[in-house]
mmCIF file of the N, C-alpha and C atoms, coordinates in Angstrom:
data_MODEL
# 
_entry.id   MODEL 
# 
loop_
_atom_site.group_PDB 
_atom_site.id 
_atom_site.type_symbol 
_atom_site.label_atom_id 
_atom_site.label_alt_id 
_atom_site.label_comp_id 
_atom_site.label_asym_id 
_atom_site.label_entity_id 
_atom_site.label_seq_id 
_atom_site.pdbx_PDB_ins_code 
_atom_site.Cartn_x 
_atom_site.Cartn_y 
_atom_site.Cartn_z 
_atom_site.occupancy 
_atom_site.B_iso_or_equiv 
_atom_site.pdbx_formal_charge 
_atom_site.auth_seq_id 
_atom_site.auth_comp_id 
_atom_site.auth_asym_id 
_atom_site.auth_atom_id 
_atom_site.pdbx_PDB_model_num 
ATOM 1   N N  . MET A 1 1  ? 111.955 143.343 149.476 1.00 0.00 ? 1  MET A N  1 
ATOM 2   C CA . MET A 1 1  ? 112.991 143.207 148.459 1.00 0.00 ? 1  MET A CA 1 
ATOM 3   C C  . MET A 1 1  ? 112.361 142.717 147.159 1.00 0.00 ? 1  MET A C  1 
ATOM 4   N N  . ALA A 1 2  ? 112.749 143.322 146.074 1.00 0.00 ? 2  ALA A N  1 
ATOM 5   C CA . ALA A 1 2  ? 112.189 142.977 144.765 1.00 0.00 ? 2  ALA A CA 1 
ATOM 6   C C  . ALA A 1 2  ? 112.737 141.640 144.277 1.00 0.00 ? 2  ALA A C  1 
ATOM 7   N N  . GLU A 1 3  ? 111.914 140.932 143.550 1.00 0.00 ? 3  GLU A N  1 
ATOM 8   C CA . GLU A 1 3  ? 112.333 139.707 142.876 1.00 0.00 ? 3  GLU A CA 1 
ATOM 9   C C  . GLU A 1 3  ? 112.234 139.943 141.383 1.00 0.00 ? 3  GLU A C  1 
ATOM 10  N N  . TYR A 1 4  ? 113.169 139.364 140.660 1.00 0.00 ? 4  TYR A N  1 
ATOM 11  C CA . TYR A 1 4  ? 113.186 139.507 139.209 1.00 0.00 ? 4  TYR A CA 1 
ATOM 12  C C  . TYR A 1 4  ? 113.046 138.132 138.581 1.00 0.00 ? 4  TYR A C  1 
ATOM 13  N N  . TRP A 1 5  ? 112.355 138.110 137.477 1.00 0.00 ? 5  TRP A N  1 
ATOM 14  C CA . TRP A 1 5  ? 112.068 136.868 136.767 1.00 0.00 ? 5  TRP A CA 1 
ATOM 15  C C  . TRP A 1 5  ? 112.465 137.035 135.309 1.00 0.00 ? 5  TRP A C  1 
ATOM 16  N N  . TYR A 1 6  ? 112.901 135.941 134.692 1.00 0.00 ? 6  TYR A N  1 
ATOM 17  C CA . TYR A 1 6  ? 113.188 135.936 133.264 1.00 0.00 ? 6  TYR A CA 1 
ATOM 18  C C  . TYR A 1 6  ? 112.019 135.271 132.564 1.00 0.00 ? 6  TYR A C  1 
ATOM 19  N N  . ASN A 1 7  ? 111.413 135.985 131.625 1.00 0.00 ? 7  ASN A N  1 
ATOM 20  C CA . ASN A 1 7  ? 110.290 135.444 130.874 1.00 0.00 ? 7  ASN A CA 1 
ATOM 21  C C  . ASN A 1 7  ? 110.856 134.701 129.667 1.00 0.00 ? 7  ASN A C  1 
ATOM 22  N N  . MET A 1 8  ? 110.724 133.378 129.675 1.00 0.00 ? 8  MET A N  1 
ATOM 23  C CA . MET A 1 8  ? 111.292 132.547 128.622 1.00 0.00 ? 8  MET A CA 1 
ATOM 24  C C  . MET A 1 8  ? 110.551 132.700 127.300 1.00 0.00 ? 8  MET A C  1 
ATOM 25  N N  . ARG A 1 9  ? 109.312 133.142 127.343 1.00 0.00 ? 9  ARG A N  1 
ATOM 26  C CA . ARG A 1 9  ? 108.543 133.324 126.112 1.00 0.00 ? 9  ARG A CA 1 
ATOM 27  C C  . ARG A 1 9  ? 108.933 134.618 125.410 1.00 0.00 ? 9  ARG A C  1 
ATOM 28  N N  . THR A 1 10 ? 109.076 135.696 126.178 1.00 0.00 ? 10 THR A N  1 
ATOM 29  C CA . THR A 1 10 ? 109.359 137.006 125.581 1.00 0.00 ? 10 THR A CA 1 
ATOM 30  C C  . THR A 1 10 ? 110.841 137.356 125.584 1.00 0.00 ? 10 THR A C  1 
ATOM 31  N N  . GLY A 1 11 ? 111.637 136.701 126.460 1.00 0.00 ? 11 GLY A N  1 
ATOM 32  C CA . GLY A 1 11 ? 113.043 137.019 126.579 1.00 0.00 ? 11 GLY A CA 1 
ATOM 33  C C  . GLY A 1 11 ? 113.311 138.280 127.387 1.00 0.00 ? 11 GLY A C  1 
ATOM 34  N N  . GLU A 1 12 ? 112.316 138.725 128.140 1.00 0.00 ? 12 GLU A N  1 
ATOM 35  C CA . GLU A 1 12 ? 112.469 139.947 128.919 1.00 0.00 ? 12 GLU A CA 1 
ATOM 36  C C  . GLU A 1 12 ? 112.526 139.654 130.408 1.00 0.00 ? 12 GLU A C  1 
ATOM 37  N N  . VAL A 1 13 ? 113.153 140.571 131.130 1.00 0.00 ? 13 VAL A N  1 
ATOM 38  C CA . VAL A 1 13 ? 113.221 140.504 132.584 1.00 0.00 ? 13 VAL A CA 1 
ATOM 39  C C  . VAL A 1 13 ? 112.013 141.240 133.145 1.00 0.00 ? 13 VAL A C  1 
ATOM 40  N N  . GLU A 1 14 ? 111.386 140.643 134.154 1.00 0.00 ? 14 GLU A N  1 
ATOM 41  C CA . GLU A 1 14 ? 110.231 141.251 134.797 1.00 0.00 ? 14 GLU A CA 1 
ATOM 42  C C  . GLU A 1 14 ? 110.520 141.467 136.275 1.00 0.00 ? 14 GLU A C  1 
ATOM 43  N N  . GLU A 1 15 ? 110.084 142.588 136.791 1.00 0.00 ? 15 GLU A N  1 
ATOM 44  C CA . GLU A 1 15 ? 110.178 142.826 138.231 1.00 0.00 ? 15 GLU A CA 1 
ATOM 45  C C  . GLU A 1 15 ? 108.879 142.350 138.842 1.00 0.00 ? 15 GLU A C  1 
ATOM 46  N N  . GLY A 1 16 ? 108.972 141.331 139.681 1.00 0.00 ? 16 GLY A N  1 
ATOM 47  C CA . GLY A 1 16 ? 107.774 140.697 140.224 1.00 0.00 ? 16 GLY A CA 1 
ATOM 48  C C  . GLY A 1 16 ? 107.167 139.775 139.181 1.00 0.00 ? 16 GLY A C  1 
ATOM 49  N N  . ARG A 1 17 ? 106.256 138.952 139.637 1.00 0.00 ? 17 ARG A N  1 
ATOM 50  C CA . ARG A 1 17 ? 105.587 138.012 138.721 1.00 0.00 ? 17 ARG A CA 1 
ATOM 51  C C  . ARG A 1 17 ? 104.517 138.757 137.941 1.00 0.00 ? 17 ARG A C  1 
ATOM 52  N N  . GLN A 1 18 ? 104.761 138.906 136.657 1.00 0.00 ? 18 GLN A N  1 
ATOM 53  C CA . GLN A 1 18 ? 103.813 139.597 135.799 1.00 0.00 ? 18 GLN A CA 1 
ATOM 54  C C  . GLN A 1 18 ? 103.190 138.663 134.766 1.00 0.00 ? 18 GLN A C  1 
ATOM 55  N N  . SER A 1 19 ? 103.788 137.491 134.605 1.00 0.00 ? 19 SER A N  1 
ATOM 56  C CA . SER A 1 19 ? 103.351 136.560 133.564 1.00 0.00 ? 19 SER A CA 1 
ATOM 57  C C  . SER A 1 19 ? 102.999 135.217 134.172 1.00 0.00 ? 19 SER A C  1 
ATOM 58  N N  . LEU A 1 20 ? 102.552 134.313 133.328 1.00 0.00 ? 20 LEU A N  1 
ATOM 59  C CA . LEU A 1 20 ? 102.209 132.971 133.775 1.00 0.00 ? 20 LEU A CA 1 
ATOM 60  C C  . LEU A 1 20 ? 103.445 132.264 134.322 1.00 0.00 ? 20 LEU A C  1 
ATOM 61  N N  . PRO A 1 21 ? 103.301 131.537 135.415 1.00 0.00 ? 21 PRO A N  1 
ATOM 62  C CA . PRO A 1 21 ? 104.457 130.843 136.005 1.00 0.00 ? 21 PRO A CA 1 
ATOM 63  C C  . PRO A 1 21 ? 105.179 129.920 135.025 1.00 0.00 ? 21 PRO A C  1 
ATOM 64  N N  . ALA A 1 22 ? 104.469 129.307 134.109 1.00 0.00 ? 22 ALA A N  1 
ATOM 65  C CA . ALA A 1 22 ? 105.099 128.398 133.147 1.00 0.00 ? 22 ALA A CA 1 
ATOM 66  C C  . ALA A 1 22 ? 106.081 129.126 132.230 1.00 0.00 ? 22 ALA A C  1 
ATOM 67  N N  . ASP A 1 23 ? 105.939 130.438 132.094 1.00 0.00 ? 23 ASP A N  1 
ATOM 68  C CA . ASP A 1 23 ? 106.816 131.218 131.229 1.00 0.00 ? 23 ASP A CA 1 
ATOM 69  C C  . ASP A 1 23 ? 108.025 131.785 131.961 1.00 0.00 ? 23 ASP A C  1 
ATOM 70  N N  . LEU A 1 24 ? 108.074 131.628 133.279 1.00 0.00 ? 24 LEU A N  1 
ATOM 71  C CA . LEU A 1 24 ? 109.076 132.320 134.081 1.00 0.00 ? 24 LEU A CA 1 
ATOM 72  C C  . LEU A 1 24 ? 110.161 131.408 134.628 1.00 0.00 ? 24 LEU A C  1 
ATOM 73  N N  . ALA A 1 25 ? 111.366 131.967 134.696 1.00 0.00 ? 25 ALA A N  1 
ATOM 74  C CA . ALA A 1 25 ? 112.483 131.342 135.397 1.00 0.00 ? 25 ALA A CA 1 
ATOM 75  C C  . ALA A 1 25 ? 112.885 132.306 136.504 1.00 0.00 ? 25 ALA A C  1 
ATOM 76  N N  . GLY A 1 26 ? 113.109 131.771 137.679 1.00 0.00 ? 26 GLY A N  1 
ATOM 77  C CA . GLY A 1 26 ? 113.503 132.645 138.787 1.00 0.00 ? 26 GLY A CA 1 
ATOM 78  C C  . GLY A 1 26 ? 112.902 132.139 140.067 1.00 0.00 ? 26 GLY A C  1 
ATOM 79  N N  . PRO A 1 27 ? 112.977 132.899 141.091 1.00 0.00 ? 27 PRO A N  1 
ATOM 80  C CA . PRO A 1 27 ? 113.317 134.320 141.122 1.00 0.00 ? 27 PRO A CA 1 
ATOM 81  C C  . PRO A 1 27 ? 114.814 134.561 141.230 1.00 0.00 ? 27 PRO A C  1 
ATOM 82  N N  . PHE A 1 28 ? 115.208 135.778 140.859 1.00 0.00 ? 28 PHE A N  1 
ATOM 83  C CA . PHE A 1 28 ? 116.572 136.243 140.955 1.00 0.00 ? 28 PHE A CA 1 
ATOM 84  C C  . PHE A 1 28 ? 116.587 137.498 141.811 1.00 0.00 ? 28 PHE A C  1 
ATOM 85  N N  . GLY A 1 29 ? 117.732 137.781 142.407 1.00 0.00 ? 29 GLY A N  1 
ATOM 86  C CA . GLY A 1 29 ? 117.849 138.927 143.290 1.00 0.00 ? 29 GLY A CA 1 
ATOM 87  C C  . GLY A 1 29 ? 118.021 140.246 142.571 1.00 0.00 ? 29 GLY A C  1 
ATOM 88  N N  . THR A 1 30 ? 118.549 140.182 141.328 1.00 0.00 ? 30 THR A N  1 
ATOM 89  C CA . THR A 1 30 ? 118.765 141.406 140.562 1.00 0.00 ? 30 THR A CA 1 
ATOM 90  C C  . THR A 1 30 ? 118.288 141.199 139.125 1.00 0.00 ? 30 THR A C  1 
ATOM 91  N N  . ALA A 1 31 ? 118.055 142.297 138.447 1.00 0.00 ? 31 ALA A N  1 
ATOM 92  C CA . ALA A 1 31 ? 117.661 142.230 137.038 1.00 0.00 ? 31 ALA A CA 1 
ATOM 93  C C  . ALA A 1 31 ? 118.795 141.643 136.197 1.00 0.00 ? 31 ALA A C  1 
ATOM 94  N N  . GLU A 1 32 ? 120.038 141.941 136.573 1.00 0.00 ? 32 GLU A N  1 
ATOM 95  C CA . GLU A 1 32 ? 121.188 141.429 135.835 1.00 0.00 ? 32 GLU A CA 1 
ATOM 96  C C  . GLU A 1 32 ? 121.271 139.903 135.932 1.00 0.00 ? 32 GLU A C  1 
ATOM 97  N N  . GLU A 1 33 ? 121.019 139.370 137.123 1.00 0.00 ? 33 GLU A N  1 
ATOM 98  C CA . GLU A 1 33 ? 121.014 137.915 137.283 1.00 0.00 ? 33 GLU A CA 1 
ATOM 99  C C  . GLU A 1 33 ? 119.901 137.298 136.443 1.00 0.00 ? 33 GLU A C  1 
ATOM 100 N N  . ALA A 1 34 ? 118.741 137.914 136.450 1.00 0.00 ? 34 ALA A N  1 
ATOM 101 C CA . ALA A 1 34 ? 117.616 137.393 135.664 1.00 0.00 ? 34 ALA A CA 1 
ATOM 102 C C  . ALA A 1 34 ? 117.939 137.413 134.175 1.00 0.00 ? 34 ALA A C  1 
ATOM 103 N N  . ALA A 1 35 ? 118.611 138.459 133.725 1.00 0.00 ? 35 ALA A N  1 
ATOM 104 C CA . ALA A 1 35 ? 118.971 138.555 132.306 1.00 0.00 ? 35 ALA A CA 1 
ATOM 105 C C  . ALA A 1 35 ? 119.927 137.442 131.901 1.00 0.00 ? 35 ALA A C  1 
ATOM 106 N N  . GLY A 1 36 ? 120.705 136.914 132.848 1.00 0.00 ? 36 GLY A N  1 
ATOM 107 C CA . GLY A 1 36 ? 121.635 135.824 132.564 1.00 0.00 ? 36 GLY A CA 1 
ATOM 108 C C  . GLY A 1 36 ? 121.009 134.448 132.644 1.00 0.00 ? 36 GLY A C  1 
ATOM 109 N N  . ALA A 1 37 ? 119.719 134.375 132.893 1.00 0.00 ? 37 ALA A N  1 
ATOM 110 C CA . ALA A 1 37 ? 119.044 133.088 133.064 1.00 0.00 ? 37 ALA A CA 1 
ATOM 111 C C  . ALA A 1 37 ? 119.224 132.136 131.882 1.00 0.00 ? 37 ALA A C  1 
ATOM 112 N N  . PRO A 1 38 ? 119.141 132.599 130.636 1.00 0.00 ? 38 PRO A N  1 
ATOM 113 C CA . PRO A 1 38 ? 119.317 131.637 129.533 1.00 0.00 ? 38 PRO A CA 1 
ATOM 114 C C  . PRO A 1 38 ? 120.670 130.940 129.560 1.00 0.00 ? 38 PRO A C  1 
ATOM 115 N N  . GLU A 1 39 ? 121.727 131.663 129.881 1.00 0.00 ? 39 GLU A N  1 
ATOM 116 C CA . GLU A 1 39 ? 123.050 131.052 129.945 1.00 0.00 ? 39 GLU A CA 1 
ATOM 117 C C  . GLU A 1 39 ? 123.137 130.054 131.092 1.00 0.00 ? 39 GLU A C  1 
ATOM 118 N N  . VAL A 1 40 ? 122.552 130.391 132.230 1.00 0.00 ? 40 VAL A N  1 
ATOM 119 C CA . VAL A 1 40 ? 122.543 129.466 133.378 1.00 0.00 ? 40 VAL A CA 1 
ATOM 120 C C  . VAL A 1 40 ? 121.791 128.195 133.006 1.00 0.00 ? 40 VAL A C  1 
ATOM 121 N N  . MET A 1 41 ? 120.654 128.338 132.325 1.00 0.00 ? 41 MET A N  1 
ATOM 122 C CA . MET A 1 41 ? 119.866 127.163 131.935 1.00 0.00 ? 41 MET A CA 1 
ATOM 123 C C  . MET A 1 41 ? 120.621 126.303 130.929 1.00 0.00 ? 41 MET A C  1 
ATOM 124 N N  . ARG A 1 42 ? 121.319 126.929 129.967 1.00 0.00 ? 42 ARG A N  1 
ATOM 125 C CA . ARG A 1 42 ? 122.115 126.163 128.998 1.00 0.00 ? 42 ARG A CA 1 
ATOM 126 C C  . ARG A 1 42 ? 123.233 125.404 129.694 1.00 0.00 ? 42 ARG A C  1 
ATOM 127 N N  . ARG A 1 43 ? 123.928 126.088 130.613 1.00 0.00 ? 43 ARG A N  1 
ATOM 128 C CA . ARG A 1 43 ? 125.039 125.458 131.320 1.00 0.00 ? 43 ARG A CA 1 
ATOM 129 C C  . ARG A 1 43 ? 124.559 124.275 132.155 1.00 0.00 ? 43 ARG A C  1 
ATOM 130 N N  . ARG A 1 44 ? 123.456 124.455 132.871 1.00 0.00 ? 44 ARG A N  1 
ATOM 131 C CA . ARG A 1 44 ? 122.932 123.356 133.701 1.00 0.00 ? 44 ARG A CA 1 
ATOM 132 C C  . ARG A 1 44 ? 122.466 122.188 132.840 1.00 0.00 ? 44 ARG A C  1 
ATOM 133 N N  . ALA A 1 45 ? 121.833 122.481 131.710 1.00 0.00 ? 45 ALA A N  1 
ATOM 134 C CA . ALA A 1 45 ? 121.382 121.406 130.821 1.00 0.00 ? 45 ALA A CA 1 
ATOM 135 C C  . ALA A 1 45 ? 122.576 120.618 130.299 1.00 0.00 ? 45 ALA A C  1 
ATOM 136 N N  . ALA A 1 46 ? 123.656 121.310 129.956 1.00 0.00 ? 46 ALA A N  1 
ATOM 137 C CA . ALA A 1 46 ? 124.855 120.622 129.476 1.00 0.00 ? 46 ALA A CA 1 
ATOM 138 C C  . ALA A 1 46 ? 125.464 119.768 130.581 1.00 0.00 ? 46 ALA A C  1 
ATOM 139 N N  . GLU A 1 47 ? 125.491 120.291 131.808 1.00 0.00 ? 47 GLU A N  1 
ATOM 140 C CA . GLU A 1 47 ? 126.019 119.515 132.936 1.00 0.00 ? 47 GLU A CA 1 
ATOM 141 C C  . GLU A 1 47 ? 125.189 118.265 133.175 1.00 0.00 ? 47 GLU A C  1 
ATOM 142 N N  . TRP A 1 48 ? 123.870 118.409 133.117 1.00 0.00 ? 48 TRP A N  1 
ATOM 143 C CA . TRP A 1 48 ? 122.995 117.250 133.340 1.00 0.00 ? 48 TRP A CA 1 
ATOM 144 C C  . TRP A 1 48 ? 123.168 116.221 132.233 1.00 0.00 ? 48 TRP A C  1 
ATOM 145 N N  . ALA A 1 49 ? 123.335 116.681 130.994 1.00 0.00 ? 49 ALA A N  1 
ATOM 146 C CA . ALA A 1 49 ? 123.535 115.762 129.877 1.00 0.00 ? 49 ALA A CA 1 
ATOM 147 C C  . ALA A 1 49 ? 124.840 114.994 130.053 1.00 0.00 ? 49 ALA A C  1 
ATOM 148 N N  . GLU A 1 50 ? 125.890 115.677 130.503 1.00 0.00 ? 50 GLU A N  1 
ATOM 149 C CA . GLU A 1 50 ? 127.164 115.009 130.750 1.00 0.00 ? 50 GLU A CA 1 
ATOM 150 C C  . GLU A 1 50 ? 127.033 113.976 131.862 1.00 0.00 ? 50 GLU A C  1 
ATOM 151 N N  . GLU A 1 51 ? 126.313 114.332 132.933 1.00 0.00 ? 51 GLU A N  1 
ATOM 152 C CA . GLU A 1 51 ? 126.104 113.388 134.037 1.00 0.00 ? 51 GLU A CA 1 
ATOM 153 C C  . GLU A 1 51 ? 125.326 112.163 133.568 1.00 0.00 ? 51 GLU A C  1 
ATOM 154 N N  . ASP A 1 52 ? 124.285 112.405 132.771 1.00 0.00 ? 52 ASP A N  1 
ATOM 155 C CA . ASP A 1 52 ? 123.493 111.285 132.255 1.00 0.00 ? 52 ASP A CA 1 
ATOM 156 C C  . ASP A 1 52 ? 124.344 110.370 131.374 1.00 0.00 ? 52 ASP A C  1 
ATOM 157 N N  . ALA A 1 53 ? 125.159 110.968 130.520 1.00 0.00 ? 53 ALA A N  1 
ATOM 158 C CA . ALA A 1 53 ? 126.019 110.173 129.642 1.00 0.00 ? 53 ALA A CA 1 
ATOM 159 C C  . ALA A 1 53 ? 127.023 109.363 130.453 1.00 0.00 ? 53 ALA A C  1 
ATOM 160 N N  . ALA A 1 54 ? 127.573 109.971 131.499 1.00 0.00 ? 54 ALA A N  1 
ATOM 161 C CA . ALA A 1 54 ? 128.535 109.262 132.358 1.00 0.00 ? 54 ALA A CA 1 
ATOM 162 C C  . ALA A 1 54 ? 127.870 108.092 133.059 1.00 0.00 ? 54 ALA A C  1 
ATOM 163 N N  . GLU A 1 55 ? 126.635 108.284 133.520 1.00 0.00 ? 55 GLU A N  1 
ATOM 164 C CA . GLU A 1 55 ? 125.915 107.201 134.196 1.00 0.00 ? 55 GLU A CA 1 
ATOM 165 C C  . GLU A 1 55 ? 125.611 106.065 133.232 1.00 0.00 ? 55 GLU A C  1 
ATOM 166 N N  . GLU A 1 56 ? 125.279 106.398 131.973 1.00 0.00 ? 56 GLU A N  1 
ATOM 167 C CA . GLU A 1 56 ? 124.982 105.366 130.982 1.00 0.00 ? 56 GLU A CA 1 
ATOM 168 C C  . GLU A 1 56 ? 126.213 104.553 130.634 1.00 0.00 ? 56 GLU A C  1 
ATOM 169 N N  . ASN A 1 57 ? 127.390 105.173 130.739 1.00 0.00 ? 57 ASN A N  1 
ATOM 170 C CA . ASN A 1 57 ? 128.647 104.497 130.400 1.00 0.00 ? 57 ASN A CA 1 
ATOM 171 C C  . ASN A 1 57 ? 129.213 103.682 131.554 1.00 0.00 ? 57 ASN A C  1 
ATOM 172 N N  . ASP A 1 58 ? 128.637 103.794 132.726 1.00 0.00 ? 58 ASP A N  1 
ATOM 173 C CA . ASP A 1 58 ? 129.117 103.028 133.891 1.00 0.00 ? 58 ASP A CA 1 
ATOM 174 C C  . ASP A 1 58 ? 128.658 101.612 133.863 1.00 0.00 ? 58 ASP A C  1 
# 
């Protein structure tokens, strides 16, 4: 089964590991999921920031 990666440096989806691991997010099961990686990363970062803020306010 193919794995897809989102290259954070180039903004492109790669089938299989073609670039340096530090540049990649994944793996994802489909190219479409990999293409959505930036939104997933933004959403998770916002969730973590909210959790951190809540912990600081406790």
